C-alpha positions in Angstrom: 1.7 -75.1 -28.9 1.5 -71.3 -29.9 -0.9 -70.8 -27.0 1.4 -71.5 -24.6 4.4 -69.8 -26.2 2.4 -66.7 -26.2 1.4 -67.3 -22.4 4.8 -67.9 -21.5 6.4 -65.0 -23.4 3.8 -62.6 -21.6 4.4 -64.3 -18.2 8.2 -63.8 -18.7 7.7 -60.0 -19.6 5.4 -59.4 -16.6 8.0 -60.9 -14.3 10.9 -58.9 -15.8 8.9 -55.5 -15.3 8.1 -56.5 -11.6 4.4 -57.6 -12.1 4.7 -60.5 -10.2 1.0 -61.3 -9.4 0.2 -61.3 -12.8 3.0 -63.1 -13.8 2.0 -66.0 -11.4 -1.4 -65.9 -13.1 0.1 -66.7 -16.6 2.6 -69.2 -15.2 -0.3 -70.9 -13.8 -2.3 -71.0 -17.0 0.6 -72.3 -18.9 1.2 -75.0 -16.4 -2.6 -75.9 -16.8 -2.3 -75.9 -20.9 0.5 -78.1 -20.5 -0.7 -80.5 -18.1 -4.0 -80.7 -20.3 -1.8 -81.6 -23.4 -1.5 -85.0 -21.8 2.3 -85.1 -23.2 4.9 -87.1 -21.3 8.7 -87.6 -21.4 12.0 -85.6 -20.3 11.2 -82.6 -22.4 7.9 -82.2 -20.9 9.1 -82.9 -17.4 12.0 -80.2 -17.6 9.3 -77.6 -19.1 7.3 -78.2 -16.1 10.1 -77.8 -13.6 11.1 -74.6 -15.3 7.7 -73.1 -15.1 7.4 -74.2 -11.6 10.6 -72.5 -10.7 9.5 -69.5 -12.3 6.2 -69.5 -10.4 7.9 -70.0 -7.2 10.4 -67.2 -7.9 7.6 -64.7 -8.6 5.7 -65.8 -5.4 9.1 -65.4 -3.5 9.7 -61.9 -5.0 6.3 -60.8 -3.7 7.0 -62.4 -0.1 4.3 -65.1 -0.6 6.8 -67.6 0.8 4.0 -70.1 1.9 2.9 -70.4 -1.8 6.7 -70.5 -3.1 7.6 -73.3 -0.9 5.1 -76.0 -2.3 6.4 -75.0 -6.0 10.2 -75.3 -5.0 9.4 -78.6 -3.4 7.6 -79.8 -6.4 10.3 -78.6 -8.6 13.1 -80.2 -6.6 11.0 -83.7 -6.7 10.6 -83.5 -10.0 14.5 -82.6 -11.0 15.6 -85.5 -8.7 13.3 -87.9 -10.4 14.3 -86.9 -13.9 17.9 -87.1 -12.8 18.4 -83.5 -13.7 20.9 -82.7 -11.1 21.5 -79.0 -12.0 17.8 -78.2 -11.8 17.5 -80.1 -8.4 20.6 -78.2 -7.0 19.0 -75.1 -8.2 15.5 -75.8 -6.5 17.1 -76.9 -3.4 18.8 -73.9 -2.9 16.0 -71.9 -3.6 14.1 -74.1 -1.0 16.9 -73.2 1.6 16.6 -69.3 0.9 12.7 -69.7 1.6 13.3 -71.6 4.9 16.1 -69.0 5.7 13.6 -66.0 5.2 11.1 -67.8 7.3 13.6 -68.4 10.1 13.5 -72.3 9.7 17.4 -72.2 10.1 18.2 -75.6 10.7 15.9 -76.8 7.7 17.7 -74.2 5.3 21.2 -75.5 6.4 20.0 -79.1 5.5 18.5 -77.8 2.2 21.9 -75.9 1.3 24.0 -78.9 2.1 21.5 -80.9 0.1 22.2 -78.6 -2.9 25.9 -78.5 -2.7 25.6 -82.4 -2.7 23.6 -82.6 -5.7 26.1 -80.0 -7.6 29.1 -82.1 -6.6 27.1 -85.1 -8.1 26.5 -83.2 -11.3 30.2 -82.0 -11.2 29.5 -78.4 -11.3 32.0 -77.0 -9.0 30.8 -73.1 -9.7 27.2 -74.3 -8.6 28.8 -75.6 -5.6 30.7 -72.7 -4.5 27.6 -70.4 -5.1 25.5 -72.7 -2.7 28.2 -72.7 0.0 28.3 -69.0 -0.3 24.7 -68.9 0.9 25.0 -71.7 3.4 27.9 -69.6 5.0 25.2 -66.9 5.5 22.5 -69.7 7.0 25.5 -70.6 9.2 25.9 -66.9 10.5 22.0 -66.7 11.3 22.4 -70.2 13.2 25.3 -68.4 15.4 27.7 -70.5 14.0 30.0 -67.9 13.0 33.1 -69.8 13.2 32.1 -72.3 10.8 30.7 -69.6 8.4 34.0 -68.0 8.2 35.8 -71.1 7.9 33.4 -72.1 4.8 33.9 -68.6 3.3 37.8 -69.1 3.6 37.3 -72.3 1.5 35.3 -70.4 -1.2 37.8 -67.9 -1.4 40.6 -70.5 -2.1 38.5 -72.5 -4.4 38.1 -69.1 -6.6 41.8 -68.3 -6.3 42.6 -72.1 -7.6 40.6 -71.4 -10.7 37.6 -73.8 -10.1 35.4 -71.2 -11.7 36.8 -69.8 -15.1 33.5 -67.8 -15.9 34.4 -64.0 -14.8 30.4 -63.2 -14.1 29.9 -66.6 -12.1 33.4 -66.0 -10.4 32.2 -62.2 -9.4 28.7 -63.5 -8.1 30.2 -66.1 -5.6 32.7 -63.7 -4.5 30.2 -60.8 -3.7 27.8 -63.6 -2.0 30.9 -65.0 0.2 32.0 -61.4 1.2 28.4 -60.6 2.0 28.1 -63.6 4.1 31.6 -62.6 5.8 30.2 -59.2 6.3 27.1 -60.6 8.2 29.2 -62.9 10.1 31.2 -60.0 11.5 28.2 -57.9 11.9 26.5 -60.3 13.9 29.6 -60.7 16.0 29.9 -57.1 16.9 32.7 -56.4 14.4 31.6 -53.5 12.8 34.7 -52.5 11.1 35.4 -55.8 9.4 31.6 -56.0 8.5 32.2 -52.8 6.5 35.3 -53.8 4.8 33.5 -57.1 3.6 30.5 -55.3 2.4 32.4 -52.9 0.6 34.5 -55.8 -1.1 31.3 -57.5 -2.0 30.3 -54.2 -3.7 33.6 -54.1 -5.5 32.4 -57.5 -7.3 28.8 -56.9 -7.9 27.5 -55.7 -11.5 24.8 -53.2 -10.8 23.0 -54.4 -14.0 23.0 -58.3 -13.0 23.2 -58.3 -9.4 20.7 -55.8 -8.2 19.1 -57.6 -5.1 22.9 -58.4 -3.4 23.8 -54.7 -4.4 20.7 -53.5 -2.2 21.6 -55.8 0.6 25.0 -54.5 0.8 23.8 -51.0 1.0 21.3 -51.9 3.4 23.8 -53.4 5.8 26.2 -50.5 5.4 23.3 -48.0 6.0 22.5 -50.1 9.3 26.4 -49.7 10.2 26.2 -46.0 9.5 23.4 -45.8 11.8 24.9 -47.6 14.7 27.8 -45.1 14.3 25.2 -42.4 14.6 26.0 -40.8 10.9 22.2 -40.6 10.3 22.5 -38.7 7.1 24.8 -41.4 5.6 22.5 -44.0 7.0 19.1 -42.9 5.8 20.5 -42.2 2.5 22.0 -45.7 2.1 18.7 -47.3 3.5 16.3 -44.9 1.2 18.6 -46.2 -1.9 18.1 -49.8 -1.0 14.3 -49.0 -0.5 14.3 -47.7 -4.0 15.8 -50.8 -5.5 13.4 -53.1 -3.8 10.6 -51.1 -4.8 11.4 -51.0 -8.4 11.9 -54.6 -8.3 8.8 -55.0 -6.4 10.7 -57.4 -4.0 8.6 -57.0 -0.9 10.9 -58.9 1.6 13.5 -56.5 1.0 11.0 -53.4 1.2 10.1 -54.8 4.5 13.9 -55.1 5.6 14.5 -51.6 4.4 11.5 -49.9 6.1 12.4 -51.9 9.4 16.1 -50.6 9.2 14.9 -47.1 8.4 12.3 -46.9 11.3 15.0 -48.0 13.6 17.4 -45.4 12.5 14.8 -42.5 12.9 14.0 -44.2 16.2 17.6 -43.7 17.5 17.4 -40.1 15.9 14.8 -39.5 18.1 12.7 -38.9 15.1 9.6 -41.2 16.4 6.9 -40.2 14.0 8.7 -41.0 11.1 10.2 -44.3 13.0 6.3 -45.1 13.4 5.4 -44.3 9.9 8.2 -47.0 8.7 7.0 -49.6 10.9 3.8 -49.1 9.9 4.8 -49.6 6.3 6.8 -52.6 7.4 3.7 -54.0 9.1 1.5 -53.5 6.1 3.8 -55.6 3.7 4.3 -58.5 6.2 0.7 -58.8 7.1 -0.4 -58.4 3.2 2.1 -61.2 2.2 1.5 -63.2 5.6 5.2 -63.1 6.5 4.8 -64.2 10.2 8.5 -64.1 11.3 8.9 -60.3 9.8 5.6 -59.4 11.7 6.9 -60.5 15.0 10.3 -58.5 14.4 8.2 -55.3 13.5 5.8 -55.7 16.5 8.6 -55.4 18.9 9.7 -52.0 17.1 6.3 -50.7 18.1 7.0 -51.7 21.2 10.5 -50.0 21.6 8.5 -46.8 20.8 6.0 -47.2 23.6 9.0 -48.0 26.0 10.7 -44.8 25.0 7.4 -42.9 25.7 7.0 -44.6 28.8 3.9 -46.4 27.8 5.1 -49.9 29.8 1.7 -51.8 29.7 1.2 -51.0 26.1 4.9 -52.3 25.1 4.4 -55.3 27.2 1.4 -56.3 25.1 3.3 -55.7 22.1 6.1 -57.5 23.0 4.0 -60.6 24.0 2.3 -60.3 20.5 5.9 -60.6 19.2 6.6 -63.7 21.2 3.5 -65.5 20.3 4.5 -64.7 16.4 8.0 -65.8 17.0 7.0 -69.0 18.5 5.3 -70.0 15.3 8.8 -70.2 13.7 12.0 -72.0 14.8 14.2 -69.2 15.5 15.7 -69.7 18.9 17.8 -66.5 18.6 14.6 -64.2 17.8 12.9 -66.2 20.7 15.8 -65.0 23.0 15.6 -61.4 22.0 11.5 -61.7 22.7 12.0 -62.8 26.2 14.8 -60.4 26.9 12.6 -57.5 25.8 9.7 -58.9 28.0 12.2 -59.0 30.9 13.0 -55.6 30.4 9.5 -54.3 30.3 8.5 -56.5 33.3 11.2 -54.9 35.1 10.0 -51.7 34.5 6.7 -52.6 35.7 8.2 -54.3 38.8 6.6 -57.5 37.9 9.6 -59.3 39.2 8.3 -63.0 38.6 7.4 -62.6 35.2 11.2 -60.6 34.6 12.8 -63.5 36.3 10.7 -66.4 34.0 11.8 -64.1 30.7 15.3 -63.5 31.5 15.9 -67.2 32.1 14.2 -68.3 28.8 15.8 -65.5 27.0 18.9 -67.0 28.2 18.5 -70.6 27.4 17.1 -69.8 23.8 20.5 -67.7 23.2 22.5 -70.8 24.5 20.7 -73.2 22.3 21.4 -71.0 19.2 25.1 -70.8 20.3 24.9 -67.1 21.0 26.7 -67.3 24.4 27.4 -63.6 24.5 24.0 -62.7 24.2 22.9 -65.4 26.9 25.6 -63.5 29.2 23.5 -60.6 28.6 20.5 -62.2 29.4 22.0 -62.9 32.8 23.0 -59.6 33.4 19.5 -58.8 32.8 18.2 -61.4 35.4 20.9 -60.1 37.8 19.1 -56.6 37.4 16.0 -58.3 38.4 17.4 -60.0 41.6 19.3 -56.5 42.3 15.8 -54.8 42.2 14.6 -57.3 44.9 17.5 -57.0 46.9 18.4 -60.6 46.0 22.2 -59.5 46.3 24.1 -63.3 46.7 22.2 -64.4 43.5 22.9 -61.2 41.6 26.4 -61.3 42.3 26.8 -64.9 41.3 25.1 -64.1 37.8 27.5 -61.1 37.2 30.5 -63.4 37.7 29.0 -66.0 35.4 28.3 -63.3 32.6 31.6 -61.9 33.3 33.0 -65.3 32.3 31.1 -65.9 29.3 32.0 -62.4 27.9 36.0 -62.8 28.7 37.5 -62.1 25.3 34.9 -60.1 23.9 36.3 -56.7 23.2 32.9 -54.8 22.4 33.1 -52.1 25.1 29.4 -52.2 25.4 29.7 -55.7 26.9 32.4 -54.4 29.5 30.3 -51.3 29.9 27.4 -53.2 31.0 29.2 -55.5 33.2 30.7 -52.1 35.1 27.2 -51.0 35.3 25.9 -53.9 36.7 28.9 -54.3 39.3 28.2 -50.7 40.2 24.4 -51.3 41.1 25.5 -54.3 43.1 28.0 -52.3 45.2 25.4 -49.3 45.7 22.9 -52.0 47.0 25.5 -53.1 49.5 26.0 -49.5 50.7 29.4 -49.3 49.0 28.9 -46.0 47.2 32.3 -44.7 46.6 33.3 -47.9 45.0 30.0 -47.9 43.0 30.8 -44.5 41.7 34.1 -45.6 40.4 32.4 -48.7 38.5 29.7 -46.3 37.1 32.6 -43.9 35.8 34.2 -46.9 34.1 30.7 -47.9 32.7 30.4 -44.3 31.4 33.9 -44.3 30.0 33.0 -47.5 28.0 29.7 -46.2 26.7 31.3 -43.0 25.9 33.5 -44.8 23.3 30.5 -45.5 21.2 27.7 -43.1 20.0 25.2 -42.3 22.4 22.5 -44.8 23.4 19.8 -45.2 26.1 22.0 -47.2 27.9 24.2 -44.5 28.7 21.6 -42.2 29.5 20.5 -44.8 32.2 23.9 -45.4 33.3 24.3 -41.6 34.0 21.0 -41.7 36.0 22.2 -44.7 38.4 25.4 -42.8 38.5 23.6 -39.9 39.8 21.6 -41.8 42.4 24.7 -43.1 43.6 26.5 -39.6 43.9 23.5 -38.5 45.6 23.6 -41.1 48.5 27.2 -40.3 49.0 26.6 -36.7 49.6 28.2 -35.5 46.3 25.5 -33.1 45.1 27.1 -31.5 42.4 28.4 -35.0 40.7 24.9 -36.1 41.0 23.5 -32.9 39.3 26.1 -33.2 36.4 25.3 -37.0 35.8 21.5 -36.2 35.8 21.9 -33.1 33.3 23.8 -35.5 31.0 21.0 -38.0 31.4 18.2 -35.5 30.6 20.0 -34.0 27.6 20.8 -37.3 26.1 17.4 -38.7 26.5 15.8 -35.6 24.8 18.2 -36.3 22.0 17.0 -39.9 21.7 13.3 -39.2 22.2 13.4 -41.3 25.5 10.7 -39.5 27.5 10.7 -42.3 30.3 14.5 -41.6 31.4 14.1 -38.1 31.0 11.2 -37.6 33.1 12.5 -39.8 36.1 15.7 -38.0 35.8 14.0 -34.5 36.3 11.9 -36.1 39.3 15.0 -37.0 40.9 16.7 -33.6 40.3 13.6 -32.1 41.7 14.8 -33.5 45.2 18.3 -32.3 45.0 17.9 -28.9 43.6 14.6 -27.8 42.3 16.0 -24.7 40.5 18.4 -26.7 38.4 15.6 -29.0 37.6 13.2 -26.2 36.3 16.1 -24.9 34.4 16.4 -28.1 32.5 12.6 -28.3 32.2 12.5 -24.7 30.7 15.6 -25.5 28.3 13.6 -27.0 25.4 11.7 -23.8 25.4 14.2 -21.1 25.0 17.5 -20.5 22.9 20.6 -22.5 24.1 22.4 -20.5 26.8 19.7 -18.1 27.5 18.2 -20.1 30.5 21.8 -20.1 32.0 21.9 -16.3 31.6 18.7 -15.9 32.8 19.0 -17.8 36.0 22.4 -16.5 36.8 21.9 -12.9 36.0 18.4 -12.2 35.2 18.2 -8.6 35.9 21.0 -7.6 33.7 20.3 -9.8 30.7 16.4 -8.6 30.9 17.9 -5.1 30.4 21.0 -5.6 28.3 20.7 -5.1 24.4 24.0 -6.3 22.8 25.3 -5.9 19.0 26.7 -9.1 17.8 27.6 -10.5 14.5 25.5 -13.6 13.8 24.4 -15.9 11.1 20.5 -16.3 10.9 18.5 -19.1 9.3 14.9 -19.5 8.6 13.7 -22.8 7.5 10.0 -22.9 6.3 7.6 -25.6 4.9 7.0 -25.2 1.5 3.2 -25.7 0.7 1.9 -25.4 4.1 -0.7 -22.9 3.7 -2.4 -25.3 0.8 -1.8 -28.2 3.0 -3.5 -26.7 6.1 -6.7 -26.6 4.0 -6.7 -30.3 3.1 -5.6 -32.1 6.3 -7.5 -32.5 9.4 -6.3 -31.0 12.7 -4.4 -34.2 14.0 -2.7 -34.8 10.7 -1.8 -31.5 10.3 -0.1 -31.3 13.7 1.9 -34.3 13.0 3.0 -33.0 9.7 4.2 -29.8 11.4 5.9 -31.6 14.2 7.7 -33.9 12.0 9.3 -31.2 10.2 10.0 -29.1 12.9 11.6 -32.0 14.7 13.8 -32.9 11.7 15.1 -29.3 11.3 15.7 -28.7 15.1 17.7 -31.9 15.4 20.3 -30.9 12.8 20.2 -27.3 14.1 21.4 -28.7 17.5 23.7 -31.1 15.9 25.8 -28.4 14.3 26.0 -26.1 17.1 23.2 -23.7 16.1 20.4 -22.2 18.6 16.8 -22.6 17.9 15.5 -19.2 18.4 11.7 -19.7 17.9 9.0 -21.3 15.9 6.6 -19.1 13.8 3.9 -21.5 12.7 5.6 -24.0 10.5 8.9 -22.1 10.5 12.0 -22.6 12.3 14.1 -19.4 13.1 17.8 -20.4 14.3 21.0 -18.5 15.3 24.7 -19.6 14.9 28.0 -17.9 15.9 27.2 -16.8 19.6 30.4 -17.0 21.3 32.3 -17.7 18.3 34.0 -16.1 15.2 31.5 -14.9 12.2 33.3 -17.3 10.0 32.4 -20.4 12.3 28.9 -19.2 12.5 28.6 -18.8 8.8 30.2 -22.3 8.1 27.9 -24.2 10.9 24.7 -22.5 9.3 25.7 -23.4 5.8 26.3 -27.0 7.0 23.1 -27.0 8.7 21.0 -25.8 5.5 22.8 -28.4 3.3 22.1 -31.4 5.8 18.6 -30.1 5.9 18.1 -30.1 2.4 19.4 -33.8 2.1 17.6 -35.1 5.1 14.4 -33.6 3.5 15.1 -35.1 0.2 15.5 -38.6 1.6 12.8 -38.5 4.0 10.4 -37.5 1.2 11.6 -40.4 -0.9 10.4 -42.6 2.0 7.3 -40.9 2.5 6.1 -41.3 -1.1 6.8 -44.7 -1.2 5.0 -45.1 2.1 2.2 -43.4 0.3 2.5 -40.2 2.7 2.8 -36.8 1.7 6.6 -35.5 1.0 8.0 -32.8 3.2 9.8 -29.8 1.0 11.4 -26.9 2.6 12.7 -23.6 1.8 15.6 -22.0 3.6 17.2 -18.5 3.7 20.6 -17.6 5.5 22.1 -14.2 6.0 25.1 -13.1 8.2 25.3 -9.8 9.9 25.2 -7.3 12.9 22.0 -7.9 14.8 20.8 -6.6 18.3 20.4 -9.6 20.9 18.4 -9.2 24.2 15.0 -9.5 25.7 12.2 -7.8 24.1 8.5 -6.9 24.8 6.5 -5.6 27.6 7.3 -6.8 31.0 4.3 -9.5 31.3 5.4 -11.1 28.1 9.2 -11.0 27.3 10.9 -12.8 24.4 14.9 -13.4 24.3 15.9 -12.9 20.6 17.6 -11.2 17.8 16.4 -8.5 15.8 17.6 -6.1 13.1 17.9 -5.5 9.5 20.0 -8.9 8.8 17.4 -10.9 10.6 14.8 -9.6 8.3 17.0 -10.3 5.0 17.3 -13.8 6.1 13.6 -14.0 6.6 13.1 -12.4 2.8 15.6 -14.8 1.5 13.8 -17.8 2.7 10.6 -16.2 1.4 12.3 -15.8 -1.9 13.6 -19.5 -2.0 10.0 -20.5 -1.6 8.9 -18.8 -4.7 12.0 -18.8 -7.0 11.9 -21.0 -10.4 14.1 -24.3 -9.4 13.6 -27.8 -10.1 14.4 -28.8 -6.8 11.5 -28.6 -4.3 14.0 -28.0 -1.6 15.8 -24.4 -1.9 18.5 -22.6 0.2 19.3 -19.1 -0.7 22.1 -17.5 1.0 23.4 -13.7 1.0 26.8 -12.7 -0.3 28.0 -12.1 3.3 27.4 -15.7 4.4 29.1 -17.2 1.3 32.2 -14.9 1.7 32.5 -16.0 5.2 31.9 -19.7 4.3 33.7 -20.5 0.9 34.3 -23.7 -1.0 31.3 -25.6 1.2 28.2 -25.3 -1.3 28.0 -25.2 -5.2 26.2 -22.1 -5.8 24.7 -19.9 -8.8 24.1 -16.3 -8.7 20.5 -14.9 -8.6 19.5 -12.5 -11.4 18.8 -9.2 -10.5 15.2 -9.5 -11.7 14.5 -12.6 -9.5 15.8 -10.8 -6.6 12.3 -9.4 -5.3 12.5 -9.0 -1.2 9.8 -7.1 0.3 10.4 -4.1 1.9 14.4 -4.4 1.1 16.1 -2.5 -1.6 17.9 -5.4 -3.6 19.6 -3.2 -6.1 22.8 -3.4 -4.3 22.5 -6.9 -3.0 23.8 -10.2 -4.3 22.3 -13.5 -3.4 23.2 -17.0 -4.2 20.9 -20.2 -4.8 22.8 -23.4 -3.6 22.5 -26.3 -5.9 24.6 -28.9 -4.1 27.7 -29.4 -2.0 30.9 -28.0 -3.6 
């Protein structure tokens, strides 16, 4: 029928170009026309199966799983009824993927096994191995990691034995198997092994044919980088995955990428970009009625509220997460929901609710065979008992958890155990022993990238030292807790640590409260030798950097006050985090511009290198964040940077009633003028960095550069005839 063929061709073209909603409409028209034709027979049935499968796949790509499910089920039933084993196996495998996404793990496993059984009946070893590679993934989700690894081993042996002669099919099966092994190791806390398997999966993936598995590998590698606190690499990998999912129109993948990006930004302490990503993830989940995903995202909003000390709001969000997760069969997800609620109820001192949620969390983790997670829930329950003074019950739970965590090498587990033992000893009045266990817990946490748990352990150790009449140690722990909380954006831990410090040393508490408002090191100098530093002016060689938001003036005329403030705050926060990470000192904010200095107490070469590394990282981070903003429908952030090295004067300037500790001089002005030039110079990249010849000579081999022509070197108030400046075009 010409009409059917025309519609079918149009539908396939729409699907291949990512217009899935229109493709669904066309496939529906083709199906209706086919059924109205009144024809019957094997050929008609196979054509209907093909159309149902295509329509269901289009629904699945949009995240419309409830609509995809009946089409796949009808497809499977028709195929089995017609004796088409190949189609039946494919349909059951697709059904399993939908169930897996919906967190109906047990049903997914049954469907994968049915698909493998049909493949074996049809004598199709390649299809069987492909199905088993995905079954291994489902077993990981069910907590059966040992079975998943064993099954993956069988698949690898089958490939080695030549069961699949076709190279492309063999590569697809191998990549899916290594991907499943990577997920198994990831969920078992074996990050290094997981990375190796994900990289092996990438080796087998043809970027033209296996785009979705490729994006998933990159997303997991981004998560691993985030957990290792390699945030630049993490955001780049996750943004790349997001770009692929967006190009394909694959909304479940876009949700995953936004969620992972939000978690990464949150761990960076960039709560504004984290909230933006979670809002985008929520929009996708709501528009596609993705209930399990909506629940996961709700808990991340609650995590943000926890960091800001808004416990009542966090509790309401965690309860909504629980309500949504209860609509699925995800026992592991329910375990996390109840543990989150136990945590927030403990912060609110609602011990009865905390106890109930911790117990339910433990039971759900046990039911999903996640015994180490169940042990961590027991530790949460022990913490609840400790707060109430129920020491024997707390001690019993700690011993039980220790037994369940035996053989677990992850240092975070052992650190959590040591932390709870220390709190128990402190409650028993054994401060000296408690301090030893806190030291062991801190040592364990320090072997991993910094976390909220480390900040909390530092705070608890400070309380023990204070009670043991060791004020110097208490202050040291509190300083570390405050600095770590500031870096992670954990307002709640920072505030309680500062309140405790007020009771020990009010001057030191005030010093830490002032620290975010003054250049690094200045507070120490002012507090120890105020009169001398107030009068002293010193010449030093330093590297000065100015980073300004491009297009801010025009932007300020289009945005309301709150949106403008949020935009400036997000830009400044990004720059400051990178400056501090690279050892620089934030001198001041000038509207939307950040002035920073490098090299105090170091050689000029060290200062120049740190400044250039900072500039390159700011450029890269702005590029990645702008990609995320554009995909999210928000405004991109672009910046211009100027860097110069030379002799400056450092000291306090201004009248007695308003002093400013800063640097002044010709080389400060030159850095500012280079930044202004970067904003105006003709260059295709919206993010620009210009550095002086002095800086480049001190930091060679770091950046790729091109010399700026003399007719472009227009610097207000500066004779540029003898100057040389360089535009950075990337890393060397």
